[in-house]
Legacy VTK file of the C-alpha trace (Angstrom):
# vtk DataFile Version 3.0
C-alpha trace
ASCII
DATASET POLYDATA
POINTS 262 float
-13.055 -0.232 -21.689
-12.910 -0.676 -17.786
-10.626 1.232 -15.771
-6.777 0.927 -15.195
-6.050 -1.299 -12.649
-3.475 -0.572 -9.892
-1.734 -2.578 -7.097
-0.807 -0.494 -3.858
2.019 -2.436 -3.238
1.250 -2.974 -0.204
1.457 -6.482 0.946
-0.012 -6.728 3.952
1.139 -9.932 5.216
4.604 -8.595 5.001
3.719 -5.150 6.810
2.485 -7.532 9.653
5.968 -9.272 9.953
7.765 -5.945 9.869
5.712 -4.555 12.308
5.994 -7.656 14.517
9.897 -7.827 14.460
9.792 -4.088 15.097
7.687 -4.601 18.123
10.140 -7.185 19.518
13.109 -4.983 18.862
11.276 -1.998 20.682
10.472 -3.960 23.682
14.159 -4.933 24.304
14.066 -1.347 25.589
11.720 -2.188 28.440
14.089 -4.862 29.717
16.319 -3.062 32.146
13.223 -0.654 33.642
10.146 -2.898 33.444
11.534 -6.585 33.375
8.164 -7.989 34.305
6.120 -5.685 31.595
9.009 -6.556 29.017
8.590 -10.459 29.338
4.760 -10.198 29.089
5.081 -8.111 25.914
7.459 -10.710 24.553
5.022 -13.364 25.139
2.186 -11.951 24.086
3.814 -10.953 20.563
4.734 -14.681 20.436
0.933 -15.299 20.954
-0.044 -12.686 18.341
2.378 -14.267 15.794
0.984 -17.813 16.275
-2.177 -16.565 16.018
-1.669 -14.922 12.814
0.092 -17.866 11.269
-3.126 -19.691 11.964
-5.415 -17.195 10.652
-7.051 -16.611 14.370
-6.718 -13.006 13.565
-9.229 -11.864 16.409
-7.068 -13.679 18.756
-4.212 -11.808 17.482
-5.638 -8.389 17.755
-6.437 -8.987 21.508
-2.527 -10.176 22.117
-1.805 -6.906 20.409
-4.438 -5.069 22.093
-3.193 -6.449 25.638
0.177 -5.278 24.679
-0.746 -1.797 24.671
-1.957 -2.152 28.698
0.925 -3.875 29.434
3.270 -1.375 27.921
1.381 1.572 28.818
4.490 2.875 30.358
6.570 2.706 26.955
4.473 4.521 24.531
6.555 3.395 21.378
5.889 -0.135 22.242
2.289 0.421 22.917
2.140 2.425 19.383
3.576 -0.564 17.816
1.388 -2.673 18.860
-1.678 -0.606 17.822
-0.028 -0.508 14.746
0.100 -4.169 14.402
-3.468 -4.525 15.619
-4.718 -1.973 12.952
-2.618 -3.673 10.212
-4.601 -7.175 10.869
-7.758 -4.867 10.840
-7.015 -3.653 7.345
-6.103 -7.086 6.152
-9.728 -7.997 7.442
-11.233 -5.029 5.571
-12.423 -3.645 8.925
-10.916 -0.197 7.996
-13.109 1.863 10.602
-11.329 -0.196 13.371
-8.105 0.055 11.595
-8.251 3.769 11.457
-8.926 4.157 15.350
-5.864 1.886 16.097
-3.531 3.725 13.897
-5.087 7.066 15.452
-4.130 5.650 18.937
-0.721 4.907 17.669
-0.450 8.177 16.352
-1.477 9.776 19.600
1.326 7.651 21.612
4.119 8.154 18.712
3.424 11.283 16.761
6.796 11.016 14.994
5.878 7.401 13.534
5.625 7.784 9.644
4.452 4.369 9.340
1.480 4.923 11.669
0.497 8.065 9.738
0.678 6.733 6.681
-1.465 3.679 7.636
-3.974 5.881 8.981
-4.076 7.508 5.573
-4.557 4.393 3.961
-7.657 3.169 6.414
-9.000 6.593 5.392
-8.929 6.277 1.887
-10.493 2.682 2.025
-13.394 4.555 4.060
-13.157 7.085 1.419
-12.162 9.946 3.370
-9.679 11.178 0.671
-8.801 14.783 1.868
-7.835 13.443 5.662
-6.099 10.589 4.056
-4.171 13.085 1.716
-3.213 15.148 4.838
-1.913 11.882 6.704
0.379 10.884 3.592
1.601 14.616 3.509
2.392 14.454 7.096
4.207 11.244 6.952
6.263 12.160 3.794
6.798 15.589 6.044
8.665 13.385 8.481
10.370 10.532 6.256
10.798 12.086 2.748
12.258 8.664 1.843
8.949 7.077 2.566
8.175 5.638 -0.725
4.794 4.315 -0.014
3.660 7.374 1.589
4.917 9.411 -1.564
3.025 6.908 -3.584
-0.311 7.030 -1.627
-0.343 10.789 -2.085
-0.524 10.413 -5.999
-3.082 7.670 -5.668
-5.229 9.863 -3.486
-5.129 13.097 -5.835
-6.096 10.678 -8.584
-8.865 9.606 -6.354
-10.042 13.170 -5.920
-10.311 13.513 -9.601
-6.798 15.751 -9.365
-4.960 13.885 -12.062
-2.453 16.911 -12.825
-1.617 16.545 -9.081
-1.084 13.074 -9.331
1.124 13.351 -12.333
3.438 15.777 -10.516
3.912 13.398 -7.642
4.798 10.233 -9.981
6.948 12.676 -11.783
8.987 13.829 -8.617
9.145 10.264 -7.648
10.850 9.211 -11.016
13.162 11.872 -10.355
14.227 10.842 -6.805
13.483 7.064 -7.216
14.558 6.261 -10.885
14.197 2.508 -10.148
10.773 2.345 -8.314
8.742 0.786 -11.410
5.308 1.527 -9.649
5.986 5.355 -10.081
6.448 4.775 -13.793
3.505 2.603 -14.061
1.195 5.118 -12.074
2.364 7.676 -14.063
1.530 6.325 -17.603
-1.986 5.707 -16.062
-2.521 9.357 -15.205
-1.164 10.399 -18.501
-3.785 8.007 -20.107
-6.652 9.391 -17.944
-5.556 12.878 -19.007
-5.744 11.994 -22.782
-2.000 11.422 -23.437
-2.094 7.978 -23.834
0.805 8.320 -26.640
3.100 10.247 -23.912
2.377 7.095 -21.238
4.061 4.423 -23.514
7.747 4.878 -22.584
6.520 4.725 -18.849
4.555 1.713 -19.150
7.682 0.247 -20.949
9.947 1.381 -18.442
7.598 -0.233 -15.377
7.575 -3.592 -17.165
11.387 -3.510 -17.541
11.832 -3.034 -14.249
9.362 -5.223 -12.701
8.477 -8.086 -15.460
7.049 -10.133 -12.755
4.034 -7.767 -12.069
0.743 -8.580 -13.837
-0.629 -5.112 -13.514
1.880 -3.260 -15.612
1.040 -5.522 -18.464
-2.603 -4.993 -18.040
-2.362 -1.163 -17.834
-0.004 -1.088 -20.900
-2.571 -2.926 -22.662
-5.363 -0.457 -21.599
-3.330 2.103 -22.839
-2.553 0.401 -26.390
-6.407 0.006 -26.905
-6.903 3.710 -26.107
-4.625 4.405 -29.062
-6.061 1.922 -31.161
-3.194 -0.691 -31.391
-4.992 -4.041 -30.718
-1.985 -5.850 -31.677
0.306 -4.449 -29.184
-2.576 -4.776 -26.613
-2.781 -8.292 -27.533
0.905 -8.775 -27.119
0.796 -7.508 -23.458
-2.257 -9.562 -22.855
0.004 -13.081 -23.888
2.843 -11.857 -21.505
0.315 -11.503 -18.902
-1.111 -15.141 -19.393
1.682 -16.676 -17.619
1.865 -14.572 -14.757
-2.107 -14.178 -13.967
-4.328 -16.281 -16.099
-7.777 -14.758 -14.493
-6.522 -11.127 -15.094
-5.424 -12.189 -18.837
-8.839 -13.540 -19.625
-10.337 -10.348 -18.370
-8.104 -8.453 -20.672
-9.116 -10.759 -23.585
-12.311 -9.898 -23.050
-11.859 -6.235 -23.202
-9.659 -6.471 -26.241
-12.396 -8.368 -28.043
-15.148 -5.919 -27.269
-12.885 -3.147 -28.546
-12.155 -5.157 -31.754
-16.188 -5.637 -32.229
-16.447 -1.945 -31.681
LINES 1 263
262 0 1 2 3 4 5 6 7 8 9 10 11 12 13 14 15 16 17 18 19 20 21 22 23 24 25 26 27 28 29 30 31 32 33 34 35 36 37 38 39 40 41 42 43 44 45 46 47 48 49 50 51 52 53 54 55 56 57 58 59 60 61 62 63 64 65 66 67 68 69 70 71 72 73 74 75 76 77 78 79 80 81 82 83 84 85 86 87 88 89 90 91 92 93 94 95 96 97 98 99 100 101 102 103 104 105 106 107 108 109 110 111 112 113 114 115 116 117 118 119 120 121 122 123 124 125 126 127 128 129 130 131 132 133 134 135 136 137 138 139 140 141 142 143 144 145 146 147 148 149 150 151 152 153 154 155 156 157 158 159 160 161 162 163 164 165 166 167 168 169 170 171 172 173 174 175 176 177 178 179 180 181 182 183 184 185 186 187 188 189 190 191 192 193 194 195 196 197 198 199 200 201 202 203 204 205 206 207 208 209 210 211 212 213 214 215 216 217 218 219 220 221 222 223 224 225 226 227 228 229 230 231 232 233 234 235 236 237 238 239 240 241 242 243 244 245 246 247 248 249 250 251 252 253 254 255 256 257 258 259 260 261
């Protein structure tokens, strides 16, 4: 049986849009003291947006990097531009360059929980799990309500093989944010990995009830059912998954068939 699948909730195109909007808003602070720089930062932001929409990602990165020079006298604006460039690097799977961009952002704005969290994500992709964990912990310390950073802590503990710590993180998240579906799914996965599959079932069910549109939740629930030997329930989850993600459902069907033959 293959590993449980997780989705980091992190939709990078949405992240790009958020950072671009933040960059525009932050740039307004330059209007009075540096009007020419402000206008150029605005223009370059629009250039980057158009390039992103046209999937000319290298051109978008260059535009954001130019903003960091133009806005050298406004650290928060330059930091936001570095974050925006880093997010594109992440989308392109150029993780080392992403990490470098996020480091530059943090050097300019050490209070940016988003930049620090994103640095952790890039380091995690580079399999530098201990530094990644430190970044997530720092991001959470700066913003205790930053769900993504708290979730990333749990994922990183799991990647380090410290599943008990991951379980602890997810339980705290469920306590503090009882409507966060991903925490329930992740806790269920951790419990299954710890050999406590039966205990995981209600958490799978809660995750599905909170986010019935997420295909990974059905996939993970089905794997736990297979661990319990409950092929019928696993097949039920596979059928629900079929309408959401046929490719994932087909992969799951293969795993169920293999289990039935064993």
